C-alpha positions in Angstrom: -12.7 -53.5 6.8 -14.5 -50.6 5.6 -13.2 -47.4 7.7 -15.3 -45.6 9.9 -16.4 -42.4 8.5 -16.2 -39.6 11.1 -19.2 -37.0 11.5 -18.1 -33.6 13.0 -20.5 -30.6 13.7 -19.8 -26.9 13.9 -19.5 -26.9 17.6 -16.9 -29.5 17.6 -14.8 -27.6 15.0 -14.8 -24.4 16.7 -14.2 -26.0 20.2 -11.6 -28.4 19.2 -10.0 -27.8 16.2 -6.6 -25.4 16.0 -7.0 -23.1 13.7 -3.4 -22.2 13.9 -2.2 -25.6 12.6 -3.8 -24.8 9.4 -1.9 -21.6 8.4 1.6 -23.7 7.6 -0.9 -26.7 5.9 -2.7 -23.7 3.6 0.8 -22.1 2.9 2.3 -25.5 1.8 -1.0 -26.3 -0.3 -0.9 -23.0 -2.6 2.8 -23.6 -3.1 2.4 -27.0 -4.2 -0.6 -26.0 -6.4 1.7 -24.1 -8.3 3.5 -27.2 -9.6 0.4 -28.1 -11.5 -0.1 -31.7 -9.8 -3.1 -31.5 -8.0 -6.6 -31.6 -9.5 -9.2 -28.6 -9.4 -12.2 -29.1 -11.4 -14.2 -26.0 -12.0 -16.7 -24.6 -9.5 -20.2 -25.8 -10.0 -23.0 -23.3 -9.5 -26.7 -24.3 -9.7 -29.2 -21.8 -9.6 -32.3 -22.6 -7.2 -35.7 -20.6 -6.9 -34.5 -19.1 -3.3 -30.7 -19.1 -3.9 -27.7 -21.1 -5.0 -26.1 -24.1 -4.6 -22.2 -24.4 -4.9 -20.4 -27.6 -5.3 -16.5 -27.5 -5.4 -14.0 -30.3 -5.4 -10.1 -30.7 -5.2 -7.2 -33.1 -5.2 -4.1 -32.7 -3.7 -0.8 -34.9 -4.4 0.4 -33.8 -0.7 -2.4 -35.5 1.0 -3.5 -37.9 -1.2 -6.9 -36.9 -0.4 -10.3 -35.8 -2.0 -12.8 -33.3 -0.8 -15.9 -32.5 -2.2 -18.3 -29.5 -0.7 -21.7 -28.5 -1.3 -22.4 -25.1 -0.1 -26.0 -23.6 -0.2 -27.1 -20.0 0.5 -30.7 -18.8 0.8 -30.8 -15.5 2.0 -34.8 -15.9 3.0 -33.6 -18.4 5.7 -33.1 -15.1 8.0 -36.8 -15.0 8.1 -37.5 -18.7 8.9 -34.7 -18.5 11.9 -32.4 -20.3 10.0 -28.4 -19.8 8.7 -28.5 -18.1 5.4 -25.5 -20.3 4.2 -25.0 -23.7 4.8 -23.2 -26.9 3.6 -21.0 -30.1 4.2 -17.6 -30.9 3.5 -16.8 -34.6 2.6 -13.3 -36.1 2.8 -12.7 -39.3 0.9 -9.7 -42.0 0.0 -9.2 -41.3 -3.5 -7.7 -45.0 -4.0 -10.5 -46.9 -2.3 -13.4 -44.5 -2.4 -14.1 -44.7 1.1 -15.7 -41.8 3.0 -13.4 -40.9 5.9 -15.3 -37.7 7.1 -18.2 -35.2 6.9 -18.0 -31.9 8.1 -20.1 -28.7 8.6 -18.5 -26.9 6.1 -19.1 -23.0 6.8 -16.7 -23.0 9.8 -14.1 -25.3 7.8 -14.4 -22.9 5.0 -13.8 -19.8 7.0 -10.9 -21.5 8.7 -9.1 -22.3 5.5 -9.9 -18.6 4.2 -8.6 -17.2 7.2 -5.4 -19.1 7.3 -4.9 -17.9 3.5 -5.2 -14.2 4.8 -2.8 -15.1 7.1 -0.1 -16.7 4.4 -0.9 -13.5 2.5 0.0 -11.4 5.1 3.3 -13.3 6.1 4.4 -13.1 2.5 3.1 -9.6 1.3 2.9 -7.2 4.4 5.9 -5.0 5.5 7.8 -6.6 8.2 7.1 -3.8 10.3 3.4 -3.8 10.0 2.0 -3.2 13.4 -1.7 -2.3 12.8 -4.3 -4.9 11.5 -7.6 -3.8 10.2 -10.4 -6.2 9.4 -13.5 -5.2 7.7 -16.7 -7.2 8.5 -17.4 -8.9 11.9 -19.4 -11.8 10.6 -18.1 -15.6 10.5 -15.1 -14.8 8.2 -14.4 -11.7 9.9 -13.7 -13.6 13.2 -11.5 -16.3 11.6 -9.4 -13.9 9.5 -9.0 -11.6 12.5 -7.9 -14.5 14.8 -5.1 -15.8 11.8 -3.8 -13.0 10.7 -3.2 -11.8 13.9 -0.6 -14.4 14.5 1.4 -13.7 11.9 2.9 -10.2 12.6 3.6 -9.1 16.2 0.4 -6.3 15.6 0.0 -3.7 18.3 -3.3 -2.5 17.7 -6.5 -4.2 15.6 -9.3 -2.3 14.7 -12.7 -3.9 13.5 -15.4 -2.4 11.3 -19.0 -3.4 10.6 -22.0 -2.0 9.8 -23.7 -3.8 12.7 -22.0 -1.7 15.8 -23.4 -4.4 18.0 -22.0 -7.2 16.2 -18.6 -5.9 16.4 -19.2 -5.4 20.2 -19.9 -9.3 20.4 -16.8 -10.2 18.4 -14.7 -8.2 20.5 -15.8 -9.7 23.6 -16.0 -13.5 22.0 -12.4 -13.0 20.5 -10.5 -11.0 23.5 -9.4 -14.0 25.3 -8.1 -15.8 22.0 -6.4 -12.7 20.5 -3.1 -10.9 21.7 -3.9 -7.7 21.2 -7.2 -5.6 22.2 -9.4 -5.2 19.7 -11.0 -1.7 19.3 -14.1 -0.6 17.3 -13.9 1.9 14.5 -15.7 3.3 11.5 -14.9 2.3 7.6 -12.4 5.3 7.2 -10.4 5.0 10.4 -10.2 1.1 10.0 -8.8 2.0 6.5 -6.6 4.8 7.1 -4.8 3.3 9.8 -4.1 -0.2 8.6 -1.0 -1.4 7.7 -2.7 -4.8 7.1 -6.4 -4.5 6.3 -8.9 -7.6 5.4 -12.0 -7.5 3.9 -14.4 -10.1 4.9 -17.7 -9.4 3.7 -20.7 -10.3 1.1 -20.9 -6.6 -0.1 -22.0 -5.8 -3.9 -20.9 -2.2 -3.1 -17.8 -1.0 -2.6 -17.1 -0.1 1.1 -12.9 0.4 0.9 -12.5 4.1 -0.8 -9.1 4.3 -2.6 -8.0 7.7 -0.8 -8.4 6.0 2.3 -5.6 3.4 1.6 -1.9 4.3 2.5 1.3 3.6 0.9 2.6 0.3 2.2 -0.7 -1.1 3.1 -1.4 -4.8 2.4 -5.0 -5.7 1.5 -6.5 -9.4 1.8 -9.7 -9.4 0.4 -11.5 -12.3 1.3 -15.2 -11.8 0.3 -15.6 -11.7 -3.1 -15.9 -14.9 -4.7 -18.6 -14.2 -7.1 -18.6 -11.6 -10.1 -21.5 -9.5 -8.5 -19.5 -9.1 -5.2 -17.1 -6.3 -4.6 -15.4 -4.6 -1.6 -12.9 -2.0 -2.9 -13.4 1.0 -5.2 -12.4 -0.1 -8.5 -9.9 3.2 -8.5 -8.1 1.4 -5.9 -7.1 -1.3 -7.9 -4.5 0.2 -10.0 -2.6 1.5 -7.5 -1.6 -1.8 -6.1 0.7 -4.7 -6.9 -2.3 -7.5 -7.3 -1.7 -11.2 -6.4 -4.2 -14.1 -6.7 -5.2 -17.3 -5.0 -5.9 -18.4 -8.9 -5.6 -15.9 -11.4 -8.0 -17.2 -14.0 -10.7 -17.9 -11.3 -10.1 -14.3 -9.8 -10.3 -12.5 -13.3 -13.9 -14.4 -13.6 -15.2 -13.6 -10.2 -12.8 -12.2 -7.9 -12.0 -8.3 -6.4 -10.6 -7.5 -9.7 -13.4 -9.0 -11.9 -15.5 -6.0 -12.3 -12.6 -3.7 -12.8 -11.5 -6.3 -15.8 -14.9 -6.2 -17.3 -15.2 -2.5 -17.3 -11.6 -2.3 -18.5 -10.0 -0.3 -15.7 -7.8 -3.1 -15.4 -6.3 -5.6 -18.0 -6.4 -9.2 -18.1 -2.7 -9.3 -17.5 -3.2 -7.4 -14.0 -1.9 -9.8 -11.9 1.9 -10.1 -10.7 1.5 -13.7 -10.2 -0.4 -16.0 -7.4 0.6 -16.2 -4.3 1.8 -19.7 -4.5 4.3 -18.4 -7.0 5.4 -15.9 -4.3 5.8 -18.6 -1.9 7.8 -20.7 -4.3 10.3 -17.7 -5.3 9.1 -17.7 -9.0 7.4 -14.1 -8.5 8.6 -11.1 -6.4 6.3 -10.2 -3.4 6.3 -6.6 -2.0 9.0 -5.1 -4.2 9.1 -1.5 -2.0 8.0 -0.8 1.6 5.6 2.2 0.0 3.9 -0.3 -2.3 0.0 -1.2 -2.0 -0.3 -4.8 -2.2 -3.8 -6.7 -2.5 -4.2 -10.5 -2.3 -7.5 -11.6 -4.3 -8.7 -14.8 -3.1 -11.9 -16.8 -4.1 -11.2 -19.9 -2.5 -10.0 -23.4 -4.2 -11.2 -26.6 -3.9 -7.7 -27.7 -2.8 -7.6 -25.5 0.1 -10.9 -27.5 1.2 -8.9 -30.6 0.9 -6.1 -29.4 3.1 -8.6 -28.1 5.8 -10.2 -31.4 5.8 -7.2 -33.1 6.0 -6.2 -31.0 9.3 -9.4 -31.5 10.8 -9.5 -35.1 10.2 -5.9 -35.6 11.6 -7.1 -33.3 14.7 -10.4 -35.4 15.1 -9.0 -38.7 14.9 -6.0 -38.2 17.3 -8.4 -36.7 19.8 -11.5 -39.1 19.2 -13.9 -36.4 17.9 -17.4 -36.8 16.3 -19.7 -39.7 15.7 -18.3 -42.6 14.4 -20.5 -44.4 11.2 -20.2 -47.2 8.9 -22.0 -46.6 6.2 -21.4 -50.2 4.5 
C-alpha cells in the first residue's frame, strides 16, 4: 500500500519541531559526508525574469533517504506584501520513489544552517568562549542564535542588524527560548566583543572589518552562499584558519570566493572541511589565539538530514496533513 505523504507548514515546524535535535544529526551528517558514500548532485540555479530558482538534492546513506528542494527568490515580492524567499522541501524513499513529506523549506533550511553553525562552534571555538555575537537579525539569524547558544556556556549574547527595530523584535521573541539575555549592539562592538561571531546576512558588501576581529575568535559565516555575497572584509580571511562545509563549493560561491578570484587567497586556502575535523582527519583549532572561520554554503545532504529529523518528529506527534497522491 502506498504510504501517506505528510504535508507540513512553516508554522507547524516553528511550533512543534525541536531545533536542538537537529544539531547532533547535522554533526553526524557532515562527518559521514566526508566518507564519500553520499550523493550530492550540483546545485542548479535557474535565472528567472525577476529573481532566481535554485534546485538542491541530496541522498545520505545514513538516512537512506533522498531530498529535493526548490527555493525561489523574488526581491520585488516585498512590494507585493509577499515573502522574498519561498520554497518547498520534499523527502522521498529512494527504493520505491514514494513521496514521504512536503514541508515549507525556508524555516527547515534555517534549522539545518543554524545547526551547522552550532557544530562549527562546538568543534572550532575556544572551550572558554563566553560571548556570542550574531550579525543579522533576520530569519537565519534567529535560528543560528538559538542553535549556537546551546553549545557553549555563553554569558553574553550580542545581536546586530541595520534595522534596530528588527533587533528589538527578535530580542523579545527569543527571550523565553535562550538561556542568556540578548543585548542589541552596533556592528563594531558585536565583532570586537565576540568569542564566537556568526554572520547571517544576504549582504553583498563587507560588514565585518578585519581590525574588529580579535585573536581567538571563531567565525561562522553562514550568509554567503552565492559568489555575489560577502560579509567579511577580504583582508580578514588570510588571518584565519579556514574550514568549509564543502571545499569545492565554497571556493566557487562561499565567503572566500571573491578573495580567491582576486588572488588574496589561493585555492589551497582551506585547512579542510568541518566534517574532516569531526572525524579527526584534520586538526581544528591549534592555538587559543588562532582565528578560525567556518565557510558554509549549505549542502543537499544537510537538507536530507533535517528533513529526516522533521519527518520523524512529525510522524511521532501526528503532525501535518496526510495525503495519498496515488
